[in-house]
C-alpha positions in Angstrom: 0.0 0.0 0.0 1.1 3.5 -0.7 2.0 5.7 2.3 1.4 9.4 2.0 2.5 12.0 4.5 0.2 15.0 5.0 2.1 17.9 6.7 -0.1 20.6 8.1 0.6 24.1 9.6 -3.1 24.8 10.4 -5.5 22.4 12.2 -8.4 23.4 9.8 -6.6 21.6 6.9 -6.5 18.2 8.6 -10.2 17.1 8.2 -10.7 18.2 4.5 -7.8 16.4 3.0 -8.4 13.3 5.1 -12.0 13.2 4.0 -10.9 13.5 0.4 -8.5 10.6 0.7 -11.2 8.5 2.5 -13.6 9.1 -0.4 -11.3 9.0 -3.4 -8.2 7.0 -2.4 -9.1 4.9 0.7 -6.3 2.4 0.0 -3.6 5.0 0.7 -2.1 4.8 4.1 -2.1 8.3 5.6 0.1 9.9 8.2 -0.7 13.4 9.5 2.0 15.7 10.9 0.6 18.9 12.4 2.8 21.7 13.6 0.5 24.6 14.2 3.3 26.8 15.4 4.6 27.1 11.9 2.1 29.7 10.8 2.1 31.5 14.2 5.9 31.7 14.2 5.9 33.0 10.6 3.4 35.7 11.5 5.2 36.6 14.8 8.9 36.7 14.1 8.9 39.0 11.1 11.8 37.0 9.5 9.9 35.5 6.7 10.9 32.1 5.3 14.4 32.3 6.8 17.0 29.5 7.1 15.5 28.3 10.4 12.1 27.9 8.8 13.6 26.1 5.9 15.3 23.7 8.2 12.1 23.0 10.1 10.5 21.9 6.8 13.4 19.7 5.9 13.2 18.0 9.3 9.5 17.4 8.9 10.0 16.0 5.4 12.9 13.8 6.4 10.9 12.4 9.3 8.1 11.5 6.9 10.5 9.8 4.5 12.2 7.9 7.3 8.8 6.4 8.2 8.3 5.1 4.7 6.3 7.9 3.0 6.2 7.5 -0.8 4.6 10.9 -1.3 4.3 14.2 0.7 1.6 16.8 0.6 2.0 20.1 2.4 -1.3 21.7 3.1 -0.5 25.3 3.9 0.3 27.6 0.9 2.3 30.3 2.8 5.5 28.2 2.7 6.0 27.7 -1.0 9.8 28.2 -1.2 10.3 25.8 1.8 8.2 23.2 0.1 10.1 23.6 -3.2 13.4 23.1 -1.4 12.0 19.9 0.1 10.9 18.7 -3.4 14.5 19.3 -4.7 16.0 17.3 -1.8 13.5 14.4 -2.2 13.2 14.4 -5.9 12.6 10.6 -5.9 9.1 11.0 -4.6 6.3 13.4 -5.3 6.3 16.4 -3.0 3.4 18.7 -3.6 2.5 22.2 -2.6 -1.1 22.6 -1.7 -2.2 24.6 -4.7 -0.2 23.1 -7.5 -2.4 20.2 -8.5 -5.5 22.4 -8.7 -3.7 25.0 -10.6 -2.5 22.4 -13.1 -6.1 21.2 -13.6 -7.5 24.7 -13.8 -5.0 25.5 -16.5 -6.3 22.7 -18.7 -9.9 24.0 -18.5 -11.6 26.6 -20.6 -13.4 29.8 -19.8 -13.1 32.4 -17.0 -12.1 30.9 -13.6 -13.6 32.3 -10.4 -11.1 32.0 -7.5 -12.7 32.3 -4.1 -10.7 32.7 -0.8 -11.7 33.3 2.8 -8.2 34.8 3.7 -7.6 38.0 1.8 -3.8 37.7 1.4 -4.4 34.5 -0.6 -5.9 36.6 -3.3 -2.6 38.4 -3.6 -0.3 35.5 -3.3 -2.0 32.8 -5.4 -3.0 34.3 -8.7 0.7 34.6 -9.9 1.0 30.8 -9.6 -1.5 30.4 -12.5 -0.3 30.5 -16.1 -0.3 34.1 -17.4 -3.1 33.4 -19.9 -5.5 32.2 -17.2 -8.6 34.5 -17.1 -9.2 34.9 -13.4 -12.0 36.7 -11.4 -11.2 37.0 -7.7 -13.6 37.0 -4.8 -13.2 37.2 -1.0 -15.9 35.4 1.1 -15.7 38.0 3.9 -16.6 36.6 7.3 -16.4 33.0 6.2 -13.1 32.2 8.0 -14.4 33.9 11.2 -17.5 31.7 11.0 -15.4 28.6 10.6 -13.2 29.6 13.5 -16.4 30.1 15.6 -17.7 26.6 14.6 -20.5 28.0 12.4 -19.8 25.8 9.4 -23.2 26.4 7.7 -22.5 30.2 7.6 -19.0 29.5 6.3 -20.4 27.4 3.4 -23.2 29.9 2.7 -20.9 32.9 2.4 -18.6 31.0 0.0 -21.6 29.8 -2.1 -22.8 33.3 -2.4 -19.5 34.3 -4.0 -19.8 31.4 -6.4 -23.2 32.7 -7.5 -21.8 36.2 -7.9 -18.8 35.0 -10.0 -21.2 33.2 -12.3 -23.0 36.5 -12.9 -19.6 38.0 -13.7 -19.1 35.6 -16.5 -17.2 32.8 -14.9 -17.7 29.3 -16.2 -16.0 27.4 -13.3 -15.0 28.0 -9.7 -11.9 27.2 -7.7 -11.8 27.2 -3.9 -8.3 28.5 -2.9 -7.8 26.9 0.6 -8.0 23.4 2.0 -10.4 24.6 4.7 -12.9 25.7 2.0 -13.3 22.2 0.4 -16.3 21.5 2.6 -18.2 24.2 0.8 -17.9 22.6 -2.7 -21.4 21.1 -2.7 -23.0 24.3 -1.6 -21.1 26.2 -4.3 -22.2 23.7 -7.0 -25.8 23.9 -5.8 -25.9 27.7 -5.6 -23.7 28.7 -8.5 -24.5 25.8 -10.9 -20.9 25.7 -12.0 -18.2 23.0 -11.7 -16.0 23.5 -8.7 -12.3 22.6 -8.2 -10.9 22.2 -4.8 -7.3 22.0 -3.7 -7.9 18.8 -1.7 -9.6 16.8 -4.5 -7.0 17.9 -7.1 -4.1 17.0 -4.7 -5.4 13.5 -4.1 -5.8 12.9 -7.8 -2.3 14.1 -8.5 -0.6 12.1 -5.7 -2.4 8.9 -6.8 -1.3 9.4 -10.4 2.3 10.3 -9.6 2.9 7.6 -7.1 1.7 5.0 -9.6 4.2 6.2 -12.2 
């Protein structure tokens, strides 16, 4: 059986990706590594992705490899350069950033793509990761992340679905949910907006399954 390491910097990311694996690739053996101090330290210390942060990611990845992981998925998008460095060191196995599989799938589609986030900085950091010819419409589901943090998952999903509907009215033909924590709102978006919806978690599972089989 294939062993996949899921490395998290936010607790909200754990459930969505595990649910996607259970649904779409239940045969995979999952190990979850959560260090919720990563995001807090990044925000607190003002040093950015310095050598110390890079070393922490290398240690996490090496631990995963030492336990027999045949693929690694990092689930927090704020650490791209650290993840890329891990991928270079462990080039023999697939090492994925959280967004890359969804972006690859989105780039193969047609029409204007509506990108929804619940965390405003994501709408600044993520669009440059798409190919330059991707037609993007951006939307922030204001208040959704606060609702999720407060345990009001229905309001979280409703606010995201409202943005999916608004993006359809702005000419989008498909929707992408930018963060792992948003995956739970996919059904509400499809029902409300009537458009196909890509999520980072579903795309990541498909990519890992394909790449570990090669």
